[in-house]
Chimera marker file (.cmm) of the C-alpha trace (Angstrom):
<marker_set name="trace">
<marker id="1" x="-2.063" y="-208.811" z="-14.342" r="1" g="1" b="0" radius="0.5"/>
<marker id="2" x="-3.903" y="-207.332" z="-11.372" r="1" g="1" b="0" radius="0.5"/>
<marker id="3" x="-4.204" y="-203.587" z="-10.950" r="1" g="1" b="0" radius="0.5"/>
<marker id="4" x="-1.991" y="-203.671" z="-7.840" r="1" g="1" b="0" radius="0.5"/>
<marker id="5" x="0.779" y="-205.359" z="-9.835" r="1" g="1" b="0" radius="0.5"/>
<marker id="6" x="0.396" y="-202.898" z="-12.678" r="1" g="1" b="0" radius="0.5"/>
<marker id="7" x="0.652" y="-200.002" z="-10.228" r="1" g="1" b="0" radius="0.5"/>
<marker id="8" x="3.697" y="-201.577" z="-8.570" r="1" g="1" b="0" radius="0.5"/>
<marker id="9" x="5.446" y="-201.933" z="-11.931" r="1" g="1" b="0" radius="0.5"/>
<marker id="10" x="4.598" y="-198.377" z="-12.911" r="1" g="1" b="0" radius="0.5"/>
<marker id="11" x="5.940" y="-197.010" z="-9.623" r="1" g="1" b="0" radius="0.5"/>
<marker id="12" x="9.101" y="-199.106" z="-10.058" r="1" g="1" b="0" radius="0.5"/>
<marker id="13" x="9.432" y="-197.842" z="-13.620" r="1" g="1" b="0" radius="0.5"/>
<marker id="14" x="9.179" y="-194.211" z="-12.489" r="1" g="1" b="0" radius="0.5"/>
<marker id="15" x="11.751" y="-194.845" z="-9.753" r="1" g="1" b="0" radius="0.5"/>
<marker id="16" x="14.171" y="-196.354" z="-12.280" r="1" g="1" b="0" radius="0.5"/>
<marker id="17" x="13.716" y="-193.436" z="-14.682" r="1" g="1" b="0" radius="0.5"/>
<marker id="18" x="14.488" y="-191.011" z="-11.845" r="1" g="1" b="0" radius="0.5"/>
<marker id="19" x="17.463" y="-193.106" z="-10.735" r="1" g="1" b="0" radius="0.5"/>
<marker id="20" x="18.754" y="-193.301" z="-14.298" r="1" g="1" b="0" radius="0.5"/>
<marker id="21" x="18.434" y="-189.572" z="-14.898" r="1" g="1" b="0" radius="0.5"/>
<marker id="22" x="20.242" y="-188.734" z="-11.644" r="1" g="1" b="0" radius="0.5"/>
<marker id="23" x="23.109" y="-191.075" z="-12.552" r="1" g="1" b="0" radius="0.5"/>
<marker id="24" x="23.417" y="-189.675" z="-16.063" r="1" g="1" b="0" radius="0.5"/>
<marker id="25" x="23.584" y="-186.220" z="-14.453" r="1" g="1" b="0" radius="0.5"/>
<marker id="26" x="26.265" y="-187.512" z="-12.066" r="1" g="1" b="0" radius="0.5"/>
<marker id="27" x="28.337" y="-188.612" z="-15.055" r="1" g="1" b="0" radius="0.5"/>
<marker id="28" x="27.955" y="-185.155" z="-16.578" r="1" g="1" b="0" radius="0.5"/>
<marker id="29" x="29.113" y="-183.610" z="-13.291" r="1" g="1" b="0" radius="0.5"/>
<marker id="30" x="32.141" y="-185.897" z="-12.979" r="1" g="1" b="0" radius="0.5"/>
<marker id="31" x="33.696" y="-186.518" z="-16.393" r="1" g="1" b="0" radius="0.5"/>
<marker id="32" x="34.313" y="-182.956" z="-17.661" r="1" g="1" b="0" radius="0.5"/>
<marker id="33" x="35.485" y="-181.570" z="-14.300" r="1" g="1" b="0" radius="0.5"/>
<marker id="34" x="38.837" y="-181.596" z="-12.568" r="1" g="1" b="0" radius="0.5"/>
<marker id="35" x="39.527" y="-184.541" z="-10.273" r="1" g="1" b="0" radius="0.5"/>
<marker id="36" x="39.143" y="-182.288" z="-7.230" r="1" g="1" b="0" radius="0.5"/>
<marker id="37" x="35.696" y="-181.167" z="-8.371" r="1" g="1" b="0" radius="0.5"/>
<marker id="38" x="34.742" y="-184.694" z="-9.427" r="1" g="1" b="0" radius="0.5"/>
<marker id="39" x="35.602" y="-186.100" z="-6.009" r="1" g="1" b="0" radius="0.5"/>
<marker id="40" x="33.798" y="-183.219" z="-4.308" r="1" g="1" b="0" radius="0.5"/>
<marker id="41" x="30.690" y="-183.911" z="-6.401" r="1" g="1" b="0" radius="0.5"/>
<marker id="42" x="30.687" y="-187.547" z="-5.267" r="1" g="1" b="0" radius="0.5"/>
<marker id="43" x="31.855" y="-187.150" z="-1.669" r="1" g="1" b="0" radius="0.5"/>
<marker id="44" x="29.649" y="-184.157" z="-0.919" r="1" g="1" b="0" radius="0.5"/>
<marker id="45" x="29.840" y="-184.631" z="2.876" r="1" g="1" b="0" radius="0.5"/>
<marker id="46" x="33.581" y="-183.946" z="2.753" r="1" g="1" b="0" radius="0.5"/>
<marker id="47" x="34.878" y="-180.388" z="2.858" r="1" g="1" b="0" radius="0.5"/>
<marker id="48" x="35.683" y="-179.450" z="-0.755" r="1" g="1" b="0" radius="0.5"/>
<marker id="49" x="38.979" y="-177.876" z="0.342" r="1" g="1" b="0" radius="0.5"/>
<marker id="50" x="40.142" y="-181.243" z="1.718" r="1" g="1" b="0" radius="0.5"/>
<marker id="51" x="39.786" y="-182.764" z="-1.744" r="1" g="1" b="0" radius="0.5"/>
<marker id="52" x="41.792" y="-180.142" z="-3.634" r="1" g="1" b="0" radius="0.5"/>
<marker id="53" x="45.032" y="-181.625" z="-4.850" r="1" g="1" b="0" radius="0.5"/>
<marker id="54" x="47.240" y="-181.977" z="-7.878" r="1" g="1" b="0" radius="0.5"/>
<marker id="55" x="46.154" y="-185.516" z="-8.787" r="1" g="1" b="0" radius="0.5"/>
<marker id="56" x="48.124" y="-187.779" z="-11.086" r="1" g="1" b="0" radius="0.5"/>
<marker id="57" x="46.501" y="-188.189" z="-14.544" r="1" g="1" b="0" radius="0.5"/>
<marker id="58" x="45.861" y="-191.859" z="-13.697" r="1" g="1" b="0" radius="0.5"/>
<marker id="59" x="43.596" y="-190.765" z="-10.833" r="1" g="1" b="0" radius="0.5"/>
<marker id="60" x="41.669" y="-188.554" z="-13.231" r="1" g="1" b="0" radius="0.5"/>
<marker id="61" x="41.349" y="-191.485" z="-15.642" r="1" g="1" b="0" radius="0.5"/>
<marker id="62" x="39.957" y="-193.746" z="-12.909" r="1" g="1" b="0" radius="0.5"/>
<marker id="63" x="37.498" y="-191.045" z="-11.843" r="1" g="1" b="0" radius="0.5"/>
<marker id="64" x="36.396" y="-190.538" z="-15.457" r="1" g="1" b="0" radius="0.5"/>
<marker id="65" x="35.923" y="-194.282" z="-15.832" r="1" g="1" b="0" radius="0.5"/>
<marker id="66" x="33.700" y="-194.174" z="-12.726" r="1" g="1" b="0" radius="0.5"/>
<marker id="67" x="31.719" y="-191.336" z="-14.288" r="1" g="1" b="0" radius="0.5"/>
<marker id="68" x="31.368" y="-193.333" z="-17.497" r="1" g="1" b="0" radius="0.5"/>
<marker id="69" x="30.022" y="-196.306" z="-15.522" r="1" g="1" b="0" radius="0.5"/>
<marker id="70" x="27.503" y="-194.064" z="-13.781" r="1" g="1" b="0" radius="0.5"/>
<marker id="71" x="26.398" y="-192.732" z="-17.158" r="1" g="1" b="0" radius="0.5"/>
<marker id="72" x="25.879" y="-196.062" z="-18.912" r="1" g="1" b="0" radius="0.5"/>
<marker id="73" x="24.312" y="-197.545" z="-15.777" r="1" g="1" b="0" radius="0.5"/>
<marker id="74" x="21.933" y="-194.614" z="-15.655" r="1" g="1" b="0" radius="0.5"/>
<marker id="75" x="21.077" y="-195.064" z="-19.332" r="1" g="1" b="0" radius="0.5"/>
<marker id="76" x="20.357" y="-198.771" z="-18.798" r="1" g="1" b="0" radius="0.5"/>
<marker id="77" x="18.118" y="-197.934" z="-15.833" r="1" g="1" b="0" radius="0.5"/>
<marker id="78" x="16.295" y="-195.224" z="-17.758" r="1" g="1" b="0" radius="0.5"/>
<marker id="79" x="15.619" y="-197.550" z="-20.697" r="1" g="1" b="0" radius="0.5"/>
<marker id="80" x="14.792" y="-200.341" z="-18.254" r="1" g="1" b="0" radius="0.5"/>
<marker id="81" x="12.246" y="-198.091" z="-16.577" r="1" g="1" b="0" radius="0.5"/>
<marker id="82" x="10.454" y="-197.574" z="-19.888" r="1" g="1" b="0" radius="0.5"/>
<marker id="83" x="10.429" y="-201.318" z="-20.535" r="1" g="1" b="0" radius="0.5"/>
<marker id="84" x="9.290" y="-202.123" z="-17.001" r="1" g="1" b="0" radius="0.5"/>
<marker id="85" x="6.383" y="-199.715" z="-17.498" r="1" g="1" b="0" radius="0.5"/>
<marker id="86" x="5.429" y="-201.987" z="-20.408" r="1" g="1" b="0" radius="0.5"/>
<marker id="87" x="5.700" y="-205.043" z="-18.077" r="1" g="1" b="0" radius="0.5"/>
<marker id="88" x="8.829" y="-206.473" z="-19.697" r="1" g="1" b="0" radius="0.5"/>
<marker id="89" x="9.971" y="-209.218" z="-17.332" r="1" g="1" b="0" radius="0.5"/>
<marker id="90" x="13.533" y="-209.316" z="-18.681" r="1" g="1" b="0" radius="0.5"/>
<marker id="91" x="13.914" y="-205.590" z="-18.028" r="1" g="1" b="0" radius="0.5"/>
<marker id="92" x="13.027" y="-206.173" z="-14.380" r="1" g="1" b="0" radius="0.5"/>
<marker id="93" x="16.096" y="-208.401" z="-14.011" r="1" g="1" b="0" radius="0.5"/>
<marker id="94" x="18.526" y="-206.420" z="-16.152" r="1" g="1" b="0" radius="0.5"/>
<marker id="95" x="17.639" y="-203.114" z="-14.516" r="1" g="1" b="0" radius="0.5"/>
<marker id="96" x="17.822" y="-204.580" z="-11.017" r="1" g="1" b="0" radius="0.5"/>
<marker id="97" x="21.231" y="-206.104" z="-11.732" r="1" g="1" b="0" radius="0.5"/>
<marker id="98" x="22.759" y="-202.987" z="-13.244" r="1" g="1" b="0" radius="0.5"/>
<marker id="99" x="21.196" y="-200.400" z="-10.941" r="1" g="1" b="0" radius="0.5"/>
<marker id="100" x="21.280" y="-202.561" z="-7.860" r="1" g="1" b="0" radius="0.5"/>
<marker id="101" x="24.910" y="-203.591" z="-8.183" r="1" g="1" b="0" radius="0.5"/>
<marker id="102" x="26.021" y="-200.034" z="-8.925" r="1" g="1" b="0" radius="0.5"/>
<marker id="103" x="24.248" y="-198.877" z="-5.782" r="1" g="1" b="0" radius="0.5"/>
<marker id="104" x="25.653" y="-201.644" z="-3.589" r="1" g="1" b="0" radius="0.5"/>
<marker id="105" x="29.159" y="-200.368" z="-4.273" r="1" g="1" b="0" radius="0.5"/>
<marker id="106" x="28.113" y="-196.785" z="-3.584" r="1" g="1" b="0" radius="0.5"/>
<marker id="107" x="26.350" y="-197.760" z="-0.371" r="1" g="1" b="0" radius="0.5"/>
<marker id="108" x="29.244" y="-199.858" z="0.961" r="1" g="1" b="0" radius="0.5"/>
<marker id="109" x="32.122" y="-197.552" z="0.076" r="1" g="1" b="0" radius="0.5"/>
<marker id="110" x="30.628" y="-194.045" z="0.069" r="1" g="1" b="0" radius="0.5"/>
<marker id="111" x="27.506" y="-194.058" z="2.257" r="1" g="1" b="0" radius="0.5"/>
<marker id="112" x="28.782" y="-196.368" z="4.988" r="1" g="1" b="0" radius="0.5"/>
<marker id="113" x="32.114" y="-194.545" z="4.863" r="1" g="1" b="0" radius="0.5"/>
<marker id="114" x="30.281" y="-191.328" z="5.736" r="1" g="1" b="0" radius="0.5"/>
<marker id="115" x="31.572" y="-189.477" z="2.680" r="1" g="1" b="0" radius="0.5"/>
<marker id="116" x="28.230" y="-188.452" z="1.158" r="1" g="1" b="0" radius="0.5"/>
<marker id="117" x="25.105" y="-186.689" z="2.268" r="1" g="1" b="0" radius="0.5"/>
<marker id="118" x="21.835" y="-188.609" z="2.203" r="1" g="1" b="0" radius="0.5"/>
<marker id="119" x="20.510" y="-186.477" z="-0.671" r="1" g="1" b="0" radius="0.5"/>
<marker id="120" x="21.050" y="-187.350" z="-3.459" r="1" g="1" b="0" radius="0.5"/>
<marker id="121" x="23.272" y="-190.435" z="-3.035" r="1" g="1" b="0" radius="0.5"/>
<marker id="122" x="21.675" y="-192.260" z="-0.124" r="1" g="1" b="0" radius="0.5"/>
<marker id="123" x="18.230" y="-191.388" z="-1.381" r="1" g="1" b="0" radius="0.5"/>
<marker id="124" x="19.063" y="-192.990" z="-4.728" r="1" g="1" b="0" radius="0.5"/>
<marker id="125" x="19.948" y="-196.214" z="-2.890" r="1" g="1" b="0" radius="0.5"/>
<marker id="126" x="16.478" y="-196.141" z="-1.335" r="1" g="1" b="0" radius="0.5"/>
<marker id="127" x="14.980" y="-195.431" z="-4.768" r="1" g="1" b="0" radius="0.5"/>
<marker id="128" x="16.735" y="-198.366" z="-6.440" r="1" g="1" b="0" radius="0.5"/>
<marker id="129" x="16.019" y="-200.683" z="-3.521" r="1" g="1" b="0" radius="0.5"/>
<marker id="130" x="12.331" y="-199.771" z="-3.620" r="1" g="1" b="0" radius="0.5"/>
<marker id="131" x="12.191" y="-200.317" z="-7.382" r="1" g="1" b="0" radius="0.5"/>
<marker id="132" x="13.845" y="-203.716" z="-6.993" r="1" g="1" b="0" radius="0.5"/>
<marker id="133" x="11.435" y="-204.775" z="-4.245" r="1" g="1" b="0" radius="0.5"/>
<marker id="134" x="8.326" y="-203.613" z="-6.114" r="1" g="1" b="0" radius="0.5"/>
<marker id="135" x="9.225" y="-205.129" z="-9.465" r="1" g="1" b="0" radius="0.5"/>
<marker id="136" x="10.663" y="-208.236" z="-7.811" r="1" g="1" b="0" radius="0.5"/>
<marker id="137" x="7.362" y="-208.814" z="-6.006" r="1" g="1" b="0" radius="0.5"/>
<marker id="138" x="5.502" y="-208.593" z="-9.318" r="1" g="1" b="0" radius="0.5"/>
<marker id="139" x="7.985" y="-210.906" z="-11.037" r="1" g="1" b="0" radius="0.5"/>
<marker id="140" x="7.862" y="-213.509" z="-8.276" r="1" g="1" b="0" radius="0.5"/>
<marker id="141" x="4.087" y="-213.564" z="-7.946" r="1" g="1" b="0" radius="0.5"/>
<marker id="142" x="3.471" y="-213.454" z="-11.700" r="1" g="1" b="0" radius="0.5"/>
<marker id="143" x="5.787" y="-216.314" z="-12.605" r="1" g="1" b="0" radius="0.5"/>
<marker id="144" x="3.670" y="-218.706" z="-10.538" r="1" g="1" b="0" radius="0.5"/>
<marker id="145" x="0.760" y="-218.025" z="-12.881" r="1" g="1" b="0" radius="0.5"/>
<marker id="146" x="2.637" y="-218.676" z="-16.144" r="1" g="1" b="0" radius="0.5"/>
<link id1="1" id2="2" r="1" g="1" b="0" radius="0.2"/>
<link id1="2" id2="3" r="1" g="1" b="0" radius="0.2"/>
<link id1="3" id2="4" r="1" g="1" b="0" radius="0.2"/>
<link id1="4" id2="5" r="1" g="1" b="0" radius="0.2"/>
<link id1="5" id2="6" r="1" g="1" b="0" radius="0.2"/>
<link id1="6" id2="7" r="1" g="1" b="0" radius="0.2"/>
<link id1="7" id2="8" r="1" g="1" b="0" radius="0.2"/>
<link id1="8" id2="9" r="1" g="1" b="0" radius="0.2"/>
<link id1="9" id2="10" r="1" g="1" b="0" radius="0.2"/>
<link id1="10" id2="11" r="1" g="1" b="0" radius="0.2"/>
<link id1="11" id2="12" r="1" g="1" b="0" radius="0.2"/>
<link id1="12" id2="13" r="1" g="1" b="0" radius="0.2"/>
<link id1="13" id2="14" r="1" g="1" b="0" radius="0.2"/>
<link id1="14" id2="15" r="1" g="1" b="0" radius="0.2"/>
<link id1="15" id2="16" r="1" g="1" b="0" radius="0.2"/>
<link id1="16" id2="17" r="1" g="1" b="0" radius="0.2"/>
<link id1="17" id2="18" r="1" g="1" b="0" radius="0.2"/>
<link id1="18" id2="19" r="1" g="1" b="0" radius="0.2"/>
<link id1="19" id2="20" r="1" g="1" b="0" radius="0.2"/>
<link id1="20" id2="21" r="1" g="1" b="0" radius="0.2"/>
<link id1="21" id2="22" r="1" g="1" b="0" radius="0.2"/>
<link id1="22" id2="23" r="1" g="1" b="0" radius="0.2"/>
<link id1="23" id2="24" r="1" g="1" b="0" radius="0.2"/>
<link id1="24" id2="25" r="1" g="1" b="0" radius="0.2"/>
<link id1="25" id2="26" r="1" g="1" b="0" radius="0.2"/>
<link id1="26" id2="27" r="1" g="1" b="0" radius="0.2"/>
<link id1="27" id2="28" r="1" g="1" b="0" radius="0.2"/>
<link id1="28" id2="29" r="1" g="1" b="0" radius="0.2"/>
<link id1="29" id2="30" r="1" g="1" b="0" radius="0.2"/>
<link id1="30" id2="31" r="1" g="1" b="0" radius="0.2"/>
<link id1="31" id2="32" r="1" g="1" b="0" radius="0.2"/>
<link id1="32" id2="33" r="1" g="1" b="0" radius="0.2"/>
<link id1="33" id2="34" r="1" g="1" b="0" radius="0.2"/>
<link id1="34" id2="35" r="1" g="1" b="0" radius="0.2"/>
<link id1="35" id2="36" r="1" g="1" b="0" radius="0.2"/>
<link id1="36" id2="37" r="1" g="1" b="0" radius="0.2"/>
<link id1="37" id2="38" r="1" g="1" b="0" radius="0.2"/>
<link id1="38" id2="39" r="1" g="1" b="0" radius="0.2"/>
<link id1="39" id2="40" r="1" g="1" b="0" radius="0.2"/>
<link id1="40" id2="41" r="1" g="1" b="0" radius="0.2"/>
<link id1="41" id2="42" r="1" g="1" b="0" radius="0.2"/>
<link id1="42" id2="43" r="1" g="1" b="0" radius="0.2"/>
<link id1="43" id2="44" r="1" g="1" b="0" radius="0.2"/>
<link id1="44" id2="45" r="1" g="1" b="0" radius="0.2"/>
<link id1="45" id2="46" r="1" g="1" b="0" radius="0.2"/>
<link id1="46" id2="47" r="1" g="1" b="0" radius="0.2"/>
<link id1="47" id2="48" r="1" g="1" b="0" radius="0.2"/>
<link id1="48" id2="49" r="1" g="1" b="0" radius="0.2"/>
<link id1="49" id2="50" r="1" g="1" b="0" radius="0.2"/>
<link id1="50" id2="51" r="1" g="1" b="0" radius="0.2"/>
<link id1="51" id2="52" r="1" g="1" b="0" radius="0.2"/>
<link id1="52" id2="53" r="1" g="1" b="0" radius="0.2"/>
<link id1="53" id2="54" r="1" g="1" b="0" radius="0.2"/>
<link id1="54" id2="55" r="1" g="1" b="0" radius="0.2"/>
<link id1="55" id2="56" r="1" g="1" b="0" radius="0.2"/>
<link id1="56" id2="57" r="1" g="1" b="0" radius="0.2"/>
<link id1="57" id2="58" r="1" g="1" b="0" radius="0.2"/>
<link id1="58" id2="59" r="1" g="1" b="0" radius="0.2"/>
<link id1="59" id2="60" r="1" g="1" b="0" radius="0.2"/>
<link id1="60" id2="61" r="1" g="1" b="0" radius="0.2"/>
<link id1="61" id2="62" r="1" g="1" b="0" radius="0.2"/>
<link id1="62" id2="63" r="1" g="1" b="0" radius="0.2"/>
<link id1="63" id2="64" r="1" g="1" b="0" radius="0.2"/>
<link id1="64" id2="65" r="1" g="1" b="0" radius="0.2"/>
<link id1="65" id2="66" r="1" g="1" b="0" radius="0.2"/>
<link id1="66" id2="67" r="1" g="1" b="0" radius="0.2"/>
<link id1="67" id2="68" r="1" g="1" b="0" radius="0.2"/>
<link id1="68" id2="69" r="1" g="1" b="0" radius="0.2"/>
<link id1="69" id2="70" r="1" g="1" b="0" radius="0.2"/>
<link id1="70" id2="71" r="1" g="1" b="0" radius="0.2"/>
<link id1="71" id2="72" r="1" g="1" b="0" radius="0.2"/>
<link id1="72" id2="73" r="1" g="1" b="0" radius="0.2"/>
<link id1="73" id2="74" r="1" g="1" b="0" radius="0.2"/>
<link id1="74" id2="75" r="1" g="1" b="0" radius="0.2"/>
<link id1="75" id2="76" r="1" g="1" b="0" radius="0.2"/>
<link id1="76" id2="77" r="1" g="1" b="0" radius="0.2"/>
<link id1="77" id2="78" r="1" g="1" b="0" radius="0.2"/>
<link id1="78" id2="79" r="1" g="1" b="0" radius="0.2"/>
<link id1="79" id2="80" r="1" g="1" b="0" radius="0.2"/>
<link id1="80" id2="81" r="1" g="1" b="0" radius="0.2"/>
<link id1="81" id2="82" r="1" g="1" b="0" radius="0.2"/>
<link id1="82" id2="83" r="1" g="1" b="0" radius="0.2"/>
<link id1="83" id2="84" r="1" g="1" b="0" radius="0.2"/>
<link id1="84" id2="85" r="1" g="1" b="0" radius="0.2"/>
<link id1="85" id2="86" r="1" g="1" b="0" radius="0.2"/>
<link id1="86" id2="87" r="1" g="1" b="0" radius="0.2"/>
<link id1="87" id2="88" r="1" g="1" b="0" radius="0.2"/>
<link id1="88" id2="89" r="1" g="1" b="0" radius="0.2"/>
<link id1="89" id2="90" r="1" g="1" b="0" radius="0.2"/>
<link id1="90" id2="91" r="1" g="1" b="0" radius="0.2"/>
<link id1="91" id2="92" r="1" g="1" b="0" radius="0.2"/>
<link id1="92" id2="93" r="1" g="1" b="0" radius="0.2"/>
<link id1="93" id2="94" r="1" g="1" b="0" radius="0.2"/>
<link id1="94" id2="95" r="1" g="1" b="0" radius="0.2"/>
<link id1="95" id2="96" r="1" g="1" b="0" radius="0.2"/>
<link id1="96" id2="97" r="1" g="1" b="0" radius="0.2"/>
<link id1="97" id2="98" r="1" g="1" b="0" radius="0.2"/>
<link id1="98" id2="99" r="1" g="1" b="0" radius="0.2"/>
<link id1="99" id2="100" r="1" g="1" b="0" radius="0.2"/>
<link id1="100" id2="101" r="1" g="1" b="0" radius="0.2"/>
<link id1="101" id2="102" r="1" g="1" b="0" radius="0.2"/>
<link id1="102" id2="103" r="1" g="1" b="0" radius="0.2"/>
<link id1="103" id2="104" r="1" g="1" b="0" radius="0.2"/>
<link id1="104" id2="105" r="1" g="1" b="0" radius="0.2"/>
<link id1="105" id2="106" r="1" g="1" b="0" radius="0.2"/>
<link id1="106" id2="107" r="1" g="1" b="0" radius="0.2"/>
<link id1="107" id2="108" r="1" g="1" b="0" radius="0.2"/>
<link id1="108" id2="109" r="1" g="1" b="0" radius="0.2"/>
<link id1="109" id2="110" r="1" g="1" b="0" radius="0.2"/>
<link id1="110" id2="111" r="1" g="1" b="0" radius="0.2"/>
<link id1="111" id2="112" r="1" g="1" b="0" radius="0.2"/>
<link id1="112" id2="113" r="1" g="1" b="0" radius="0.2"/>
<link id1="113" id2="114" r="1" g="1" b="0" radius="0.2"/>
<link id1="114" id2="115" r="1" g="1" b="0" radius="0.2"/>
<link id1="115" id2="116" r="1" g="1" b="0" radius="0.2"/>
<link id1="116" id2="117" r="1" g="1" b="0" radius="0.2"/>
<link id1="117" id2="118" r="1" g="1" b="0" radius="0.2"/>
<link id1="118" id2="119" r="1" g="1" b="0" radius="0.2"/>
<link id1="119" id2="120" r="1" g="1" b="0" radius="0.2"/>
<link id1="120" id2="121" r="1" g="1" b="0" radius="0.2"/>
<link id1="121" id2="122" r="1" g="1" b="0" radius="0.2"/>
<link id1="122" id2="123" r="1" g="1" b="0" radius="0.2"/>
<link id1="123" id2="124" r="1" g="1" b="0" radius="0.2"/>
<link id1="124" id2="125" r="1" g="1" b="0" radius="0.2"/>
<link id1="125" id2="126" r="1" g="1" b="0" radius="0.2"/>
<link id1="126" id2="127" r="1" g="1" b="0" radius="0.2"/>
<link id1="127" id2="128" r="1" g="1" b="0" radius="0.2"/>
<link id1="128" id2="129" r="1" g="1" b="0" radius="0.2"/>
<link id1="129" id2="130" r="1" g="1" b="0" radius="0.2"/>
<link id1="130" id2="131" r="1" g="1" b="0" radius="0.2"/>
<link id1="131" id2="132" r="1" g="1" b="0" radius="0.2"/>
<link id1="132" id2="133" r="1" g="1" b="0" radius="0.2"/>
<link id1="133" id2="134" r="1" g="1" b="0" radius="0.2"/>
<link id1="134" id2="135" r="1" g="1" b="0" radius="0.2"/>
<link id1="135" id2="136" r="1" g="1" b="0" radius="0.2"/>
<link id1="136" id2="137" r="1" g="1" b="0" radius="0.2"/>
<link id1="137" id2="138" r="1" g="1" b="0" radius="0.2"/>
<link id1="138" id2="139" r="1" g="1" b="0" radius="0.2"/>
<link id1="139" id2="140" r="1" g="1" b="0" radius="0.2"/>
<link id1="140" id2="141" r="1" g="1" b="0" radius="0.2"/>
<link id1="141" id2="142" r="1" g="1" b="0" radius="0.2"/>
<link id1="142" id2="143" r="1" g="1" b="0" radius="0.2"/>
<link id1="143" id2="144" r="1" g="1" b="0" radius="0.2"/>
<link id1="144" id2="145" r="1" g="1" b="0" radius="0.2"/>
<link id1="145" id2="146" r="1" g="1" b="0" radius="0.2"/>
</marker_set>
């Protein structure tokens, strides 16, 4: 593998580790908190006072399930980042699918809805997109040689 491809994979790996850690942190900030605080942590562009309510326990359960998904998705991306660093071609696909699809939903429903600030949410979409493009370039150009 050329040095430019190795560098691209290493940058992608670092981006996935960052993305994974941020999403694990998001899970930690969502699951143990009240629904009002959980929603405020996600929709940080919305006035916190507008999100204070006495939510039904089912709403809290759905929010906790979302937090759980962020946590396991972050763990997959973090592990995937380590494996991508080692040039594991399967990890490129698995990490892109998990991280990329989680971020598509966030981008469509939260970012485009105007409910979140660019940092950290929108920035994490740029991070995952960059990691996908870098590692995807390596995967596509390397498979021609095998």
